[in-house]
N, C-alpha and C positions, 0 to 999 in steps of 0.2 A: 375782603381784600380785592375781589374782582372789580368793585366799583373804583377803588383807588387805582388799580392798574389801568382801567379805562380812562380815567382822568389823565394819568401820566402819559398814556399812549396818544392822547390828543395834545396835551400841553407841551410836552418836550419837543416833538417834531416842529410845532409852530415856533417855539422859541429858538430852536436850532436854525430854522429857515431864516430868521431875522439876523443870524450871525453868518450866514453864507452856506449853510449845510442843507442842501435840498434833497438829500437822500438819507432816509433813516428807516429802520425796520426793527420793531420790537420782537423779542424772542425770549424763550425760557432757557436759563442756563442748564436746566436738567435735560431739555430736548437736545441741546448742543452736546453736553457731556456724554449723554447716552449714545451718541452717534459718531463720535470722533475718537481718533487715536492720538490727536494732538494734545497739547497741554490743556488741562481742564480749567474751566472758568469757576471762580469762587461762587458758591451758592449761599453764603452767609448763614448757613445752618438751616436753610429752608428745605424741607423734605421734597417739595414739588419744584424746587429750583427758584432762583431769583429772576426778576424781570431785568432784561438787559437790552441794549440797543446797539445795532450796527449803524455807524454813522459815516456818511461819505458826502461827496459833492461832485457836481459837474463844474463847468466853467463859472457857475453862479458864485462860487467862493471868491474868485479873484477880485471883484470889485470891493469886497470887504477886506481882504488881506492887504491889498495895495494901499488902503486908507489907514491901516492900523500901524501902531508901533508896539509890537509885543514886548511888554516889560521884562519878561523872563529871558529875553535874548540879549538884554543889556549886559555888558561885561561885568558890572558890579552887582548884578542880581544873584542871590544865593542859588537859584535854580540853574544858572548858567553852568555850574560845575557838572551838571548832568549831560552836557554836550548838546543841548537843544539848539537847533538852528532857528532862524526867524519864523519859518513856516510851522515847525513843530510847536514852537512857543505860542504862535497864534492859535493853532488848533486847540491846544490844551486850555488856554485862557478863554477862548470863545465857547467851548463846551461847558466849562465851569460857570461862565457867565450865563449861559442859556439855562442851566439848572437853577441858578439863582433867580433869573428873570421869570421862570415858570413857577417859582416858589415851591419847588419840589422838596427842598429840605424841610419845610414846615409840614408838608403833607405826609412825610414818611416817618415822622418822629412819634 
């Protein structure tokens, strides 16, 4: 599992960067859950916690956001009922696309 985590810790930040997210840090859900009184993160049944990422961006994101048209912000999109604005929609779509671009769904099955 450690080799897989190392791959993910390299591939996902690189894919996120290409979407505008220049800040990311991997962490264990167990480490977070053991030290917080906030809402716990899901560990997916892993005793030692699941690998998670905190994702953010500096001004790097704006060049990507201003060029996109987030599909889930369109009035007729089913996810629009969740109240997403254009930026929230962009973030959600870009992160999911980065996971696809890094082929992580194939590596974790």
